[in-house]
Phi, psi and omega in degrees: 000322179297321180297319179297316180294326176294320178297318181292335177281339179294125186298319182290323177293317180297317178297317179300314181297317179297316179295318180295321178296322177296317178299314180297320180296318182290332178288331183277339185259131180292139176272175185300320181297316180297319178297314180297320179295319178295312179300322178295318179297320178294315181301320181276353181081017179284340181268134176242154181235131177289128182230126177283135176228154177284137180258006175100342180264009186086006178247164177248152169230157182260127179240137176274119182245147173286157177296147178296163184302320182296324177291321179294323178294319179296317178299319178296318181293317178297317180298318179298315181295319178297321178297318178295320179295321180295323180293327180287331182280000000 
């Protein structure tokens, strides 16, 4: 345990850990381009969602469905608003 605390007190080790944590954090968070591409895919119906439905035998099967129109309209509106916000910045 003492060795670990000595390592953490070392400035270069501490800097490395902080930088690495920032890299990991940025990899987990979607950037603006990724968000816009996703919203566009939803808006166009390119994204499908697996939905279980009854097939009549008392069993379910999974069908990939496009998002409903109201979800696609919301994605279009969010994308439009994000685009307007980007232009203002």
